[in-house]
FIDREN-455226 format. One record per atom (N, C-alpha, C): residue number from 1; residue in three letters; chain; atom name; x, y, z. Coordinates in Angstrom, 3 decimals, decimal comma. Example, Ala and Ser with C-alpha at 12.3 -4.5 7.8 and 13.67 -1.06 7.14 Angstrom:
<sites>
+-----+---------+--------+-------+----------+----------+----------+
: num : residuo : cadena : atomo :        X :        Y :        Z :
+-----+---------+--------+-------+----------+----------+----------+
:   1 :     ALA :      A :     N :   13,190 :   -5,690 :    7,800 :
:   1 :     ALA :      A :    CA :   12,300 :   -4,500 :    7,800 :
:   1 :     ALA :      A :     C :   13,200 :   -3,300 :    7,800 :
:   2 :     SER :      A :     N :   12,850 :   -2,250 :    7,080 :
:   2 :     SER :      A :    CA :   13,670 :   -1,060 :    7,140 :
:   2 :     SER :      A :     C :   12,900 :    0,030 :    7,870 :
+-----+---------+--------+-------+----------+----------+----------+
</sites>
This chain:
<sites>
+-----+---------+--------+-------+----------+----------+----------+
: num : residuo : cadena : atomo :        X :        Y :        Z :
+-----+---------+--------+-------+----------+----------+----------+
:   1 :     MET :      A :     N :  134,125 :   93,729 :   72,424 :
:   1 :     MET :      A :    CA :  132,845 :   94,334 :   72,104 :
:   1 :     MET :      A :     C :  131,742 :   93,802 :   73,015 :
:   2 :     GLU :      A :     N :  131,849 :   92,522 :   73,385 :
:   2 :     GLU :      A :    CA :  130,834 :   91,915 :   74,249 :
:   2 :     GLU :      A :     C :  130,775 :   92,638 :   75,598 :
:   3 :     ASN :      A :     N :  131,949 :   93,032 :   76,107 :
:   3 :     ASN :      A :    CA :  132,001 :   93,756 :   77,378 :
:   3 :     ASN :      A :     C :  131,267 :   95,090 :   77,271 :
:   4 :     LEU :      A :     N :  131,428 :   95,771 :   76,145 :
:   4 :     LEU :      A :    CA :  130,723 :   97,042 :   75,929 :
:   4 :     LEU :      A :     C :  129,215 :   96,843 :   75,908 :
:   5 :     VAL :      A :     N :  128,763 :   95,775 :   75,280 :
:   5 :     VAL :      A :    CA :  127,327 :   95,490 :   75,220 :
:   5 :     VAL :      A :     C :  126,780 :   95,318 :   76,634 :
:   6 :     THR :      A :     N :  127,499 :   94,557 :   77,450 :
:   6 :     THR :      A :    CA :  127,072 :   94,343 :   78,837 :
:   6 :     THR :      A :     C :  127,033 :   95,659 :   79,594 :
:   7 :     ILE :      A :     N :  128,078 :   96,467 :   79,446 :
:   7 :     ILE :      A :    CA :  128,147 :   97,749 :   80,148 :
:   7 :     ILE :      A :     C :  126,981 :   98,649 :   79,749 :
:   8 :     PHE :      A :     N :  126,725 :   98,758 :   78,446 :
:   8 :     PHE :      A :    CA :  125,633 :   99,634 :   78,004 :
:   8 :     PHE :      A :     C :  124,271 :   99,108 :   78,448 :
:   9 :     LYS :      A :     N :  124,097 :   97,794 :   78,487 :
:   9 :     LYS :      A :    CA :  122,834 :   97,241 :   78,992 :
:   9 :     LYS :      A :     C :  122,635 :   97,607 :   80,459 :
:  10 :     VAL :      A :     N :  123,683 :   97,456 :   81,235 :
:  10 :     VAL :      A :    CA :  123,602 :   97,761 :   82,662 :
:  10 :     VAL :      A :     C :  123,346 :   99,251 :   82,878 :
:  11 :     LEU :      A :     N :  124,003 :  100,088 :   82,090 :
:  11 :     LEU :      A :    CA :  123,825 :  101,535 :   82,237 :
:  11 :     LEU :      A :     C :  122,517 :  102,033 :   81,627 :
:  12 :     GLY :      A :     N :  121,768 :  101,137 :   80,997 :
:  12 :     GLY :      A :    CA :  120,491 :  101,504 :   80,397 :
:  12 :     GLY :      A :     C :  119,369 :  101,654 :   81,411 :
:  13 :     ASP :      A :     N :  119,677 :  101,523 :   82,683 :
:  13 :     ASP :      A :    CA :  118,681 :  101,653 :   83,737 :
:  13 :     ASP :      A :     C :  118,893 :  102,985 :   84,464 :
:  14 :     GLU :      A :     N :  117,829 :  103,758 :   84,612 :
:  14 :     GLU :      A :    CA :  117,928 :  105,094 :   85,211 :
:  14 :     GLU :      A :     C :  118,458 :  105,057 :   86,648 :
:  15 :     SER :      A :     N :  118,018 :  104,083 :   87,424 :
:  15 :     SER :      A :    CA :  118,486 :  103,994 :   88,813 :
:  15 :     SER :      A :     C :  119,979 :  103,700 :   88,870 :
:  16 :     ARG :      A :     N :  120,450 :  102,808 :   88,004 :
:  16 :     ARG :      A :    CA :  121,880 :  102,492 :   87,998 :
:  16 :     ARG :      A :     C :  122,708 :  103,683 :   87,528 :
:  17 :     LEU :      A :     N :  122,187 :  104,448 :   86,572 :
:  17 :     LEU :      A :    CA :  122,886 :  105,662 :   86,152 :
:  17 :     LEU :      A :     C :  122,977 :  106,657 :   87,305 :
:  18 :     LYS :      A :     N :  121,917 :  106,761 :   88,065 :
:  18 :     LYS :      A :    CA :  121,908 :  107,663 :   89,216 :
:  18 :     LYS :      A :     C :  122,942 :  107,211 :   90,253 :
:  19 :     ILE :      A :     N :  123,038 :  105,911 :   90,470 :
:  19 :     ILE :      A :    CA :  124,031 :  105,370 :   91,414 :
:  19 :     ILE :      A :     C :  125,438 :  105,676 :   90,920 :
:  20 :     VAL :      A :     N :  125,694 :  105,470 :   89,630 :
:  20 :     VAL :      A :    CA :  127,008 :  105,766 :   89,064 :
:  20 :     VAL :      A :     C :  127,352 :  107,229 :   89,297 :
:  21 :     LYS :      A :     N :  126,408 :  108,104 :   89,051 :
:  21 :     LYS :      A :    CA :  126,641 :  109,535 :   89,241 :
:  21 :     LYS :      A :     C :  126,947 :  109,849 :   90,710 :
:  22 :     MET :      A :     N :  126,245 :  109,183 :   91,628 :
:  22 :     MET :      A :    CA :  126,490 :  109,395 :   93,057 :
:  22 :     MET :      A :     C :  127,893 :  108,948 :   93,458 :
:  23 :     LEU :      A :     N :  128,400 :  107,912 :   92,804 :
:  23 :     LEU :      A :    CA :  129,693 :  107,342 :   93,170 :
:  23 :     LEU :      A :     C :  130,882 :  108,088 :   92,549 :
:  24 :     LEU :      A :     N :  130,614 :  109,075 :   91,707 :
:  24 :     LEU :      A :    CA :  131,715 :  109,826 :   91,102 :
:  24 :     LEU :      A :     C :  132,589 :  110,445 :   92,192 :
:  25 :     GLY :      A :     N :  133,837 :  110,007 :   92,270 :
:  25 :     GLY :      A :    CA :  134,793 :  110,575 :   93,208 :
:  25 :     GLY :      A :     C :  134,585 :  110,223 :   94,661 :
:  26 :     LYS :      A :     N :  133,739 :  109,230 :   94,946 :
:  26 :     LYS :      A :    CA :  133,523 :  108,864 :   96,349 :
:  26 :     LYS :      A :     C :  133,199 :  107,385 :   96,507 :
:  27 :     GLU :      A :     N :  133,294 :  106,946 :   97,754 :
:  27 :     GLU :      A :    CA :  132,852 :  105,612 :   98,150 :
:  27 :     GLU :      A :     C :  131,617 :  105,798 :   99,034 :
:  28 :     LEU :      A :     N :  130,600 :  104,999 :   98,756 :
:  28 :     LEU :      A :    CA :  129,369 :  105,091 :   99,545 :
:  28 :     LEU :      A :     C :  128,917 :  103,702 :   99,956 :
:  29 :     CYS :      A :     N :  128,246 :  103,626 :  101,094 :
:  29 :     CYS :      A :    CA :  127,629 :  102,361 :  101,495 :
:  29 :     CYS :      A :     C :  126,181 :  102,348 :  101,000 :
:  30 :     VAL :      A :     N :  125,559 :  101,206 :  101,080 :
:  30 :     VAL :      A :    CA :  124,185 :  101,055 :  100,593 :
:  30 :     VAL :      A :     C :  123,253 :  102,054 :  101,265 :
:  31 :     CYS :      A :     N :  123,445 :  102,267 :  102,567 :
:  31 :     CYS :      A :    CA :  122,521 :  103,167 :  103,281 :
:  31 :     CYS :      A :     C :  122,632 :  104,592 :  102,759 :
:  32 :     ASP :      A :     N :  123,848 :  105,038 :  102,387 :
:  32 :     ASP :      A :    CA :  124,000 :  106,382 :  101,816 :
:  32 :     ASP :      A :     C :  123,287 :  106,486 :  100,469 :
:  33 :     ILE :      A :     N :  123,434 :  105,461 :   99,662 :
:  33 :     ILE :      A :    CA :  122,789 :  105,445 :   98,341 :
:  33 :     ILE :      A :     C :  121,279 :  105,388 :   98,505 :
:  34 :     LEU :      A :     N :  120,814 :  104,567 :   99,427 :
:  34 :     LEU :      A :    CA :  119,380 :  104,439 :   99,693 :
:  34 :     LEU :      A :     C :  118,772 :  105,779 :  100,105 :
:  35 :     ASP :      A :     N :  119,477 :  106,524 :  100,949 :
:  35 :     ASP :      A :    CA :  118,981 :  107,835 :  101,392 :
:  35 :     ASP :      A :     C :  118,761 :  108,784 :  100,218 :
:  36 :     ALA :      A :     N :  119,616 :  108,700 :   99,209 :
:  36 :     ALA :      A :    CA :  119,497 :  109,590 :   98,047 :
:  36 :     ALA :      A :     C :  118,238 :  109,290 :   97,233 :
:  37 :     PHE :      A :     N :  117,751 :  108,059 :   97,310 :
:  37 :     PHE :      A :    CA :  116,544 :  107,681 :   96,570 :
:  37 :     PHE :      A :     C :  115,282 :  107,977 :   97,367 :
:  38 :     GLU :      A :     N :  115,445 :  108,474 :   98,588 :
:  38 :     GLU :      A :    CA :  114,344 :  108,780 :   99,493 :
:  38 :     GLU :      A :     C :  113,463 :  107,550 :   99,659 :
:  39 :     THR :      A :     N :  112,196 :  107,622 :   99,350 :
:  39 :     THR :      A :    CA :  111,309 :  106,477 :   99,595 :
:  39 :     THR :      A :     C :  110,983 :  105,686 :   98,335 :
:  40 :     GLU :      A :     N :  111,570 :  106,060 :   97,209 :
:  40 :     GLU :      A :    CA :  111,200 :  105,387 :   95,960 :
:  40 :     GLU :      A :     C :  111,833 :  104,007 :   95,784 :
:  41 :     LYS :      A :     N :  112,886 :  103,690 :   96,541 :
:  41 :     LYS :      A :    CA :  113,563 :  102,385 :   96,426 :
:  41 :     LYS :      A :     C :  113,773 :  101,795 :   97,815 :
:  42 :     THR :      A :     N :  113,860 :  100,466 :   97,867 :
:  42 :     THR :      A :    CA :  114,140 :   99,774 :   99,126 :
:  42 :     THR :      A :     C :  115,595 :   99,309 :   99,131 :
:  43 :     GLN :      A :     N :  116,084 :   98,926 :  100,296 :
:  43 :     GLN :      A :    CA :  117,474 :   98,468 :  100,418 :
:  43 :     GLN :      A :     C :  117,750 :   97,251 :   99,537 :
:  44 :     PRO :      A :     N :  116,858 :   96,253 :   99,490 :
:  44 :     PRO :      A :    CA :  117,124 :   95,120 :   98,604 :
:  44 :     PRO :      A :     C :  117,206 :   95,522 :   97,112 :
:  45 :     VAL :      A :     N :  116,421 :   96,506 :   96,705 :
:  45 :     VAL :      A :    CA :  116,451 :   96,963 :   95,305 :
:  45 :     VAL :      A :     C :  117,785 :   97,644 :   95,011 :
:  46 :     ILE :      A :     N :  118,246 :   98,504 :   95,930 :
:  46 :     ILE :      A :    CA :  119,541 :   99,176 :   95,753 :
:  46 :     ILE :      A :     C :  120,664 :   98,139 :   95,729 :
:  47 :     SER :      A :     N :  120,598 :   97,170 :   96,631 :
:  47 :     SER :      A :    CA :  121,612 :   96,107 :   96,658 :
:  47 :     SER :      A :     C :  121,638 :   95,336 :   95,342 :
:  48 :     HIS :      A :     N :  120,477 :   95,087 :   94,783 :
:  48 :     HIS :      A :    CA :  120,409 :   94,387 :   93,486 :
:  48 :     HIS :      A :     C :  121,074 :   95,226 :   92,393 :
:  49 :     HIS :      A :     N :  120,803 :   96,527 :   92,360 :
:  49 :     HIS :      A :    CA :  121,427 :   97,400 :   91,368 :
:  49 :     HIS :      A :     C :  122,947 :   97,413 :   91,540 :
:  50 :     LEU :      A :     N :  123,411 :   97,462 :   92,784 :
:  50 :     LEU :      A :    CA :  124,852 :   97,456 :   93,039 :
:  50 :     LEU :      A :     C :  125,489 :   96,140 :   92,609 :
:  51 :     LYS :      A :     N :  124,793 :   95,043 :   92,847 :
:  51 :     LYS :      A :    CA :  125,304 :   93,731 :   92,417 :
:  51 :     LYS :      A :     C :  125,395 :   93,677 :   90,892 :
:  52 :     THR :      A :     N :  124,400 :   94,207 :   90,202 :
:  52 :     THR :      A :    CA :  124,401 :   94,236 :   88,743 :
:  52 :     THR :      A :     C :  125,560 :   95,085 :   88,233 :
:  53 :     LEU :      A :     N :  125,776 :   96,246 :   88,837 :
:  53 :     LEU :      A :    CA :  126,892 :   97,109 :   88,456 :
:  53 :     LEU :      A :     C :  128,230 :   96,423 :   88,730 :
:  54 :     LYS :      A :     N :  128,309 :   95,720 :   89,852 :
:  54 :     LYS :      A :    CA :  129,540 :   95,005 :   90,205 :
:  54 :     LYS :      A :     C :  129,810 :   93,862 :   89,232 :
:  55 :     ASN :      A :     N :  128,785 :   93,091 :   88,892 :
:  55 :     ASN :      A :    CA :  128,943 :   91,973 :   87,954 :
:  55 :     ASN :      A :     C :  129,386 :   92,441 :   86,568 :
:  56 :     ALA :      A :     N :  129,008 :   93,661 :   86,206 :
:  56 :     ALA :      A :    CA :  129,417 :   94,221 :   84,913 :
:  56 :     ALA :      A :     C :  130,813 :   94,840 :   84,988 :
:  57 :     GLY :      A :     N :  131,394 :   94,864 :   86,176 :
:  57 :     GLY :      A :    CA :  132,726 :   95,417 :   86,341 :
:  57 :     GLY :      A :     C :  132,762 :   96,928 :   86,494 :
:  58 :     LEU :      A :     N :  131,611 :   97,547 :   86,670 :
:  58 :     LEU :      A :    CA :  131,543 :   99,002 :   86,771 :
:  58 :     LEU :      A :     C :  131,777 :   99,513 :   88,190 :
:  59 :     VAL :      A :     N :  131,533 :   98,660 :   89,175 :
:  59 :     VAL :      A :    CA :  131,633 :   99,039 :   90,575 :
:  59 :     VAL :      A :     C :  132,433 :   97,973 :   91,311 :
:  60 :     SER :      A :     N :  133,221 :   98,409 :   92,267 :
:  60 :     SER :      A :    CA :  133,910 :   97,468 :   93,153 :
:  60 :     SER :      A :     C :  133,491 :   97,784 :   94,582 :
:  61 :     ASP :      A :     N :  133,757 :   96,852 :   95,487 :
:  61 :     ASP :      A :    CA :  133,392 :   97,087 :   96,875 :
:  61 :     ASP :      A :     C :  134,565 :   96,768 :   97,788 :
:  62 :     SER :      A :     N :  134,541 :   97,366 :   98,959 :
:  62 :     SER :      A :    CA :  135,545 :   97,077 :   99,979 :
:  62 :     SER :      A :     C :  134,857 :   97,085 :  101,334 :
:  63 :     ARG :      A :     N :  135,306 :   96,191 :  102,197 :
:  63 :     ARG :      A :    CA :  134,677 :   96,037 :  103,510 :
:  63 :     ARG :      A :     C :  135,495 :   96,817 :  104,545 :
:  64 :     ASP :      A :     N :  134,758 :   97,505 :  105,413 :
:  64 :     ASP :      A :    CA :  135,356 :   98,200 :  106,544 :
:  64 :     ASP :      A :     C :  134,501 :   97,846 :  107,761 :
:  65 :     GLY :      A :     N :  134,931 :   96,829 :  108,493 :
:  65 :     GLY :      A :    CA :  134,122 :   96,324 :  109,602 :
:  65 :     GLY :      A :     C :  132,857 :   95,697 :  109,065 :
:  66 :     LYS :      A :     N :  131,719 :   96,163 :  109,547 :
:  66 :     LYS :      A :    CA :  130,451 :   95,606 :  109,070 :
:  66 :     LYS :      A :     C :  129,916 :   96,338 :  107,839 :
:  67 :     TRP :      A :     N :  130,597 :   97,397 :  107,416 :
:  67 :     TRP :      A :    CA :  130,134 :   98,199 :  106,290 :
:  67 :     TRP :      A :     C :  130,837 :   97,786 :  104,997 :
:  68 :     ILE :      A :     N :  130,071 :   97,826 :  103,904 :
:  68 :     ILE :      A :    CA :  130,640 :   97,603 :  102,576 :
:  68 :     ILE :      A :     C :  130,502 :   98,907 :  101,813 :
:  69 :     TYR :      A :     N :  131,625 :   99,391 :  101,304 :
:  69 :     TYR :      A :    CA :  131,647 :  100,642 :  100,552 :
:  69 :     TYR :      A :     C :  131,822 :  100,339 :   99,065 :
:  70 :     TYR :      A :     N :  131,071 :  101,047 :   98,253 :
:  70 :     TYR :      A :    CA :  131,097 :  100,861 :   96,805 :
:  70 :     TYR :      A :     C :  131,751 :  102,061 :   96,139 :
:  71 :     SER :      A :     N :  132,505 :  101,783 :   95,090 :
:  71 :     SER :      A :    CA :  133,145 :  102,844 :   94,305 :
:  71 :     SER :      A :     C :  133,182 :  102,411 :   92,844 :
:  72 :     LEU :      A :     N :  133,394 :  103,379 :   91,969 :
:  72 :     LEU :      A :    CA :  133,467 :  103,085 :   90,536 :
:  72 :     LEU :      A :     C :  134,790 :  102,410 :   90,193 :
:  73 :     THR :      A :     N :  134,761 :  101,595 :   89,159 :
:  73 :     THR :      A :    CA :  135,959 :  100,927 :   88,649 :
:  73 :     THR :      A :     C :  136,424 :  101,696 :   87,414 :
:  74 :     PRO :      A :     N :  137,491 :  102,482 :   87,544 :
:  74 :     PRO :      A :    CA :  137,929 :  103,336 :   86,437 :
:  74 :     PRO :      A :     C :  138,176 :  102,594 :   85,126 :
:  75 :     LYS :      A :     N :  138,731 :  101,386 :   85,196 :
:  75 :     LYS :      A :    CA :  139,075 :  100,634 :   83,972 :
:  75 :     LYS :      A :     C :  137,850 :  100,421 :   83,082 :
:  76 :     ALA :      A :     N :  136,704 :  100,097 :   83,686 :
:  76 :     ALA :      A :    CA :  135,483 :   99,859 :   82,903 :
:  76 :     ALA :      A :     C :  135,050 :  101,131 :   82,186 :
:  77 :     PHE :      A :     N :  135,189 :  102,255 :   82,853 :
:  77 :     PHE :      A :    CA :  134,773 :  103,510 :   82,239 :
:  77 :     PHE :      A :     C :  135,775 :  103,989 :   81,198 :
:  78 :     GLU :      A :     N :  137,032 :  103,537 :   81,311 :
:  78 :     GLU :      A :    CA :  138,018 :  103,821 :   80,273 :
:  78 :     GLU :      A :     C :  137,612 :  103,118 :   78,973 :
:  79 :     VAL :      A :     N :  137,112 :  101,891 :   79,087 :
:  79 :     VAL :      A :    CA :  136,653 :  101,139 :   77,912 :
:  79 :     VAL :      A :     C :  135,528 :  101,905 :   77,218 :
:  80 :     VAL :      A :     N :  134,575 :  102,394 :   78,001 :
:  80 :     VAL :      A :    CA :  133,461 :  103,164 :   77,445 :
:  80 :     VAL :      A :     C :  133,979 :  104,458 :   76,827 :
:  81 :     GLY :      A :     N :  134,857 :  105,140 :   77,544 :
:  81 :     GLY :      A :    CA :  135,419 :  106,394 :   77,048 :
:  81 :     GLY :      A :     C :  136,186 :  106,210 :   75,751 :
:  82 :     ASN :      A :     N :  136,956 :  105,131 :   75,660 :
:  82 :     ASN :      A :    CA :  137,705 :  104,848 :   74,426 :
:  82 :     ASN :      A :     C :  136,761 :  104,604 :   73,266 :
:  83 :     PHE :      A :     N :  135,670 :  103,886 :   73,518 :
:  83 :     PHE :      A :    CA :  134,688 :  103,617 :   72,469 :
:  83 :     PHE :      A :     C :  134,057 :  104,925 :   71,986 :
:  84 :     ILE :      A :     N :  133,664 :  105,768 :   72,925 :
:  84 :     ILE :      A :    CA :  133,050 :  107,056 :   72,572 :
:  84 :     ILE :      A :     C :  134,055 :  107,916 :   71,809 :
:  85 :     SER :      A :     N :  135,290 :  107,936 :   72,260 :
:  85 :     SER :      A :    CA :  136,335 :  108,714 :   71,571 :
:  85 :     SER :      A :     C :  136,556 :  108,228 :   70,146 :
:  86 :     GLU :      A :     N :  136,428 :  106,928 :   69,960 :
:  86 :     GLU :      A :    CA :  136,621 :  106,336 :   68,637 :
:  86 :     GLU :      A :     C :  135,506 :  106,728 :   67,675 :
:  87 :     ILE :      A :     N :  134,270 :  106,781 :   68,162 :
:  87 :     ILE :      A :    CA :  133,154 :  107,079 :   67,256 :
:  87 :     ILE :      A :     C :  132,841 :  108,563 :   67,140 :
:  88 :     LYS :      A :     N :  133,264 :  109,359 :   68,117 :
:  88 :     LYS :      A :    CA :  132,899 :  110,772 :   68,123 :
:  88 :     LYS :      A :     C :  133,310 :  111,508 :   66,844 :
:  89 :     PRO :      A :     N :  134,560 :  111,381 :   66,364 :
:  89 :     PRO :      A :    CA :  134,910 :  112,096 :   65,127 :
:  89 :     PRO :      A :     C :  134,054 :  111,663 :   63,937 :
:  90 :     GLU :      A :     N :  133,645 :  110,410 :   63,926 :
:  90 :     GLU :      A :    CA :  132,848 :  109,878 :   62,823 :
:  90 :     GLU :      A :     C :  131,426 :  110,428 :   62,825 :
:  91 :     LEU :      A :     N :  130,960 :  110,917 :   63,972 :
:  91 :     LEU :      A :    CA :  129,609 :  111,474 :   64,047 :
:  91 :     LEU :      A :     C :  129,454 :  112,705 :   63,167 :
:  92 :     TYR :      A :     N :  130,549 :  113,413 :   62,968 :
:  92 :     TYR :      A :    CA :  130,510 :  114,652 :   62,198 :
:  92 :     TYR :      A :     C :  130,898 :  114,439 :   60,734 :
:  93 :     SER :      A :     N :  131,312 :  113,231 :   60,404 :
:  93 :     SER :      A :    CA :  131,706 :  112,901 :   59,039 :
:  93 :     SER :      A :     C :  130,469 :  112,499 :   58,241 :
:  94 :     LYS :      A :     N :  130,379 :  112,960 :   57,002 :
:  94 :     LYS :      A :    CA :  129,218 :  112,639 :   56,164 :
:  94 :     LYS :      A :     C :  129,674 :  112,046 :   54,830 :
:  95 :     GLU :      A :     N :  130,570 :  111,085 :   54,882 :
:  95 :     GLU :      A :    CA :  131,056 :  110,452 :   53,668 :
:  95 :     GLU :      A :     C :  129,922 :  109,660 :   53,010 :
:  96 :     ARG :      A :     N :  129,731 :  109,880 :   51,728 :
:  96 :     ARG :      A :    CA :  128,725 :  109,119 :   50,995 :
:  96 :     ARG :      A :     C :  129,390 :  107,881 :   50,418 :
:  97 :     VAL :      A :     N :  128,754 :  106,765 :   50,629 :
:  97 :     VAL :      A :    CA :  129,285 :  105,495 :   50,161 :
:  97 :     VAL :      A :     C :  128,649 :  105,180 :   48,821 :
:  98 :     ALA :      A :     N :  129,420 :  104,549 :   47,933 :
:  98 :     ALA :      A :    CA :  128,928 :  104,188 :   46,601 :
:  98 :     ALA :      A :     C :  127,714 :  103,260 :   46,717 :
:  99 :     PRO :      A :     N :  126,970 :  103,060 :   45,619 :
:  99 :     PRO :      A :    CA :  125,767 :  102,212 :   45,652 :
:  99 :     PRO :      A :     C :  126,026 :  100,849 :   46,293 :
: 100 :     CYS :      A :     N :  125,000 :  100,344 :   46,911 :
: 100 :     CYS :      A :    CA :  125,098 :   99,097 :   47,676 :
: 100 :     CYS :      A :     C :  125,704 :   97,942 :   46,892 :
: 101 :     SER :      A :     N :  125,385 :   97,833 :   45,630 :
: 101 :     SER :      A :    CA :  125,841 :   96,683 :   44,865 :
: 101 :     SER :      A :     C :  127,359 :   96,635 :   44,714 :
: 102 :     SER :      A :     N :  128,038 :   97,780 :   44,840 :
: 102 :     SER :      A :    CA :  129,481 :   97,780 :   44,658 :
: 102 :     SER :      A :     C :  130,241 :   97,722 :   45,975 :
: 103 :     ASN :      A :     N :  129,539 :   97,696 :   47,095 :
: 103 :     ASN :      A :    CA :  130,199 :   97,690 :   48,407 :
: 103 :     ASN :      A :     C :  129,863 :   96,428 :   49,180 :
: 104 :     ARG :      A :     N :  130,802 :   96,018 :   49,953 :
: 104 :     ARG :      A :    CA :  130,599 :   94,902 :   50,855 :
: 104 :     ARG :      A :     C :  131,151 :   95,293 :   52,223 :
: 105 :     ILE :      A :     N :  130,450 :   94,916 :   53,251 :
: 105 :     ILE :      A :    CA :  130,930 :   95,189 :   54,580 :
: 105 :     ILE :      A :     C :  131,757 :   93,982 :   55,016 :
: 106 :     VAL :      A :     N :  133,018 :   94,254 :   55,360 :
: 106 :     VAL :      A :    CA :  133,927 :   93,214 :   55,805 :
: 106 :     VAL :      A :     C :  134,492 :   93,659 :   57,152 :
: 107 :     GLY :      A :     N :  134,231 :   92,861 :   58,187 :
: 107 :     GLY :      A :    CA :  134,730 :   93,220 :   59,507 :
: 107 :     GLY :      A :     C :  134,194 :   94,533 :   60,019 :
: 108 :     GLY :      A :     N :  132,977 :   94,885 :   59,650 :
: 108 :     GLY :      A :    CA :  132,363 :   96,104 :   60,127 :
: 108 :     GLY :      A :     C :  132,740 :   97,346 :   59,335 :
: 109 :     GLU :      A :     N :  133,517 :   97,181 :   58,249 :
: 109 :     GLU :      A :    CA :  133,931 :   98,320 :   57,437 :
: 109 :     GLU :      A :     C :  133,585 :   98,071 :   55,968 :
: 110 :     PHE :      A :     N :  133,301 :   99,165 :   55,253 :
: 110 :     PHE :      A :    CA :  133,025 :   99,051 :   53,817 :
: 110 :     PHE :      A :     C :  134,322 :   98,768 :   53,082 :
: 111 :     LYS :      A :     N :  134,265 :   97,832 :   52,144 :
: 111 :     LYS :      A :    CA :  135,447 :   97,492 :   51,307 :
: 111 :     LYS :      A :     C :  135,088 :   97,665 :   49,846 :
+-----+---------+--------+-------+----------+----------+----------+
</sites>
């Protein structure tokens, strides 16, 4: 669960979400990502976002000569996808729970 918290915190930034979207199905270097932001971001800011994404396990990098290419790490997104899949059916469920005094939450579930 701690890993999910970190992932959602990192993805809570609009610029990082935009970078993730850019990396779907491709590898890009910092200069390619920087170009997509036009003049609103600098290279050090993009590099910081990439480092944050990498530290959270969402992005990996590979070196090709002097260039570093970034790509998404599928395993991290599988964790997010599994979590969403787990809660999605429950979003449509409207089970009413008995009065508070008769219920106790144990391990995140009503008993």
